[in-house]
TIGU-261538 format. One record per residue: residue in three letters; x, z, y of N, C-alpha, C, O in turn. Coordinates in steps of 0.2 Angstrom, whole numbers, plus 2048, in hexadecimal, padded with zeros to 3 digits. Last residue first. Example, Ala and Ser with C-alpha at 12.3 -4.5 7.8 and 13.67 -1.06 7.14 Angstrom:
BEGIN
SER8408237F58448247FB840827800843828806ALA8428277E483E8277EA8428277F084782A7EF
This chain:
BEGIN
THR83682E8028368358008348367F983483C7F7SER84082080883B82380383C82A80284182D802ILE84181481484381B81283E81E80E83881E810LEU84580381484180881384480F81184980F80EPRO8497F481D84C7FA81A84680081A84380181FLEU8457E581D8417EB81E8447F181B8417F3815GLY84E7DB81B84B7DB8218467E08228437E1828PRO84D7DE80A8507DA80F84C7D98158477D6814VAL8497EE8078467E78068497E380C8497E5811SER8517FC8018527F680684E7F08048507ED7FFASN85080D80284F8077FE84F80180384E802809ILE85781D80285681780685581180185A80F7FELYS85182D7FD8558277FC85382280184D822804ALA84B83A80184E8397FB8538337FA8588337F8LEU84C84480F84B83E80C84F83D80685483F805GLY84A84F81884B85081184984A80D84684A808SER83F84A82584584E82384584E81B83F84E818VAL83A83E83183A84182A84084582984684382APHE83B83883D83583C83C83583F835830843834LYS84783083D84783684184183B840841841842TYR84382483684782A833846830836846836833LEU83D81983A83981F83B83C82583883A82B837ASP84480E83884581183E84081783F84081A845SER84180B82A84780F82C84781183384A817833ARG83080E82583580982883B80D82B83A81282ELEU82E81981782E81781E83381282083881281ESER82581C80982B81880C829817813824815815ILE8208287FE81F82680582682280782B825806ASN81682B7F081D8297F281C8267F98178227FAVAL8098387F080B8317EF8138307F28158347F6LYS8028447F38078437EE80983C7EB80983A7E6LYS7FA8477FD7F78437F87FC8417F27FA83E7EDGLU80384E8057FD8528027FA84E7FC7F88517F8ILE80A84380A80D84880680884C80280984E7FCLEU80083D81280283A80C80683E80780683E801PHE7FF84681D7F98448197FB8418127F984380DGLN80B84582280884C82080384A81B80284D815TYR80C83882681183B82180E84181E80F842818LEU80183782F80183382980683682480483681EARG80683F8398008418367FF83D82F7FD84082AGLU81283983D81284083A80C84183780C844831ILE80C82C84181182D83C812834839812834833LEU80583184C80282E84680682E84080482F83BGLU80F83585580A83A85380683784C80583B848GLU81782A85781A83085481483485181583684BGLU81781C85B81181F85881382685481182784ESER82381885F81F81A86481881D861815821865GLN82981285482B81985682681C85B82582285BASP81D80984B82280A85082381185181F815851LEU81B80983981880A83F81E80A84482480B842ALA81980882A81D80482E81A8048358167FF837VAL81880F81A81681082181B80D82682180E826ILE81480C80B81980A81081680B816810808818VAL8108167FD80D814803813812808818816809GLU80D8167EB8128167F180E8137F780A80E7F7GLU8038177E380981B7E180D81B7E78118207E8ILE7F18177E27F78157E67FD8197E47FC81F7E4GLU7E58147DB7EA8187D87F18167DB7F58157D8ASN7DA80F7E27DF80A7DF7E580E7DC7EA80A7DAGLU7D281A7E67CF8147E27D48107DF7D380D7DAVAL7DA8237EC7D78257E77D581F7E27D681F7DCLEU7E081B7F77E481F7F27E18217EC7E48207E7TYR7D48167FD7D98127FA7DD8157F57DE8137EFGLN7CF8238027CB81E7FE7D081A7FA7CF8197F4GLU7D982680B7D782B8067D38278007D58277FALEU7D881B8147DE81D8117DD82180A7DF820805THR7CC81D81A7CD8178167D38188127D381680CILE7CE82A8207C982981B7CA8238177C9824811PHE7D88268297DA82B8247D482B81E7D682C819LEU7D281B8317D881A82D7D98208287DA81E822ASN7C78188397C681C8337CC81C82E7CC81D828GLU7CC80E8427CA8158447C881A83F7C9820840ASP7DA80583F7D380683C7D180D83E7D581283EGLU7E68028437E18028487DA8038467D5803849THR7EE8028397EE80883C7E98088417E780E844ASN7E97F982B7EB7F98317EA7FF8357E4802834LEU7EE7F981A7EA7FC81F7ED7FB8267F37FC827VAL7EE7F180B7F17F18127EC7F48167E67F2817SER7F17F07FA7ED7F37FF7F17F28067F77F4806ASN7FA7EC7F07F37EB7EF7EF7EE7F47E97ED7F4ILE8097E67EE8057E97F37FE7E77F27FC7E17F1ASP8167EA7E480F7E77E380A7EA7E88087F07E8TYR8267E57E48217E97E781A7E67E681A7E07E7ASN8317DF7DD82C7E27D98277E67DD8247EB7DALEU83C7D97E283C7E07E38367E37E08367E97DFPHE83A7CB7E083E7CF7DB83E7D67DC8407DA7D7PRO8347C77EC8307C97E68337CC7E18317D07DDPHE8367C67FB83A7C97F68377CB7F08367D17EFASN82B7C28038317BE8038367C07FE83B7BC7FCGLU8237CD8038217C77FF8277C37FE8287BF7F9ILE8297D580D8297D78068287D180282B7D17FDTHR8267CD81882D7CF81782D7D18108327CF80CGLU8187CC81881C7C68188237C88168267C4811LEU8147D981A8137D68148177D081381A7CF80EILE8197DB82881C7DF82281B7DC81C81F7DB818GLU8117D282F8187D182F81C7D58298207D3826ASN8047D682C8067D082A80E7CF82A8107CC825THR8047E38328037E282B8067DC8288097DB823LYS8087EC83D80A7E583C80A7E383580F7E1832LYS8037F883C7FF7F48418027EC8407FE7E8841SER8017FF82B8057FC8318007F98367FB7F7834VAL80480381B80080582180480382780A806828VAL8027FC80B8067FC8128017FF8177FC7FD817MET8048007FA80080080080580080680A804806
């Protein structure tokens, strides 16, 4: 699952590298006024294992809320690398060429 305002850009980047075996089955745009309700439904209905959060640093409050929400749901979280300063105790860094991700 991808959560982003730039969903098309992120999907394009991931789809250009099929050998990485990312299976994107859901995309949520953060401009959805019911984002957290929709996210909860997707997580349950689709048995989502990993969520990629690709937001701008200017959206710090939303990033923090999403991160806390996803931790409680016990899914793997990957953040676009420039979001690093918002996260502590990171486990690893994965790289999709053109889209480095930090995973927790």
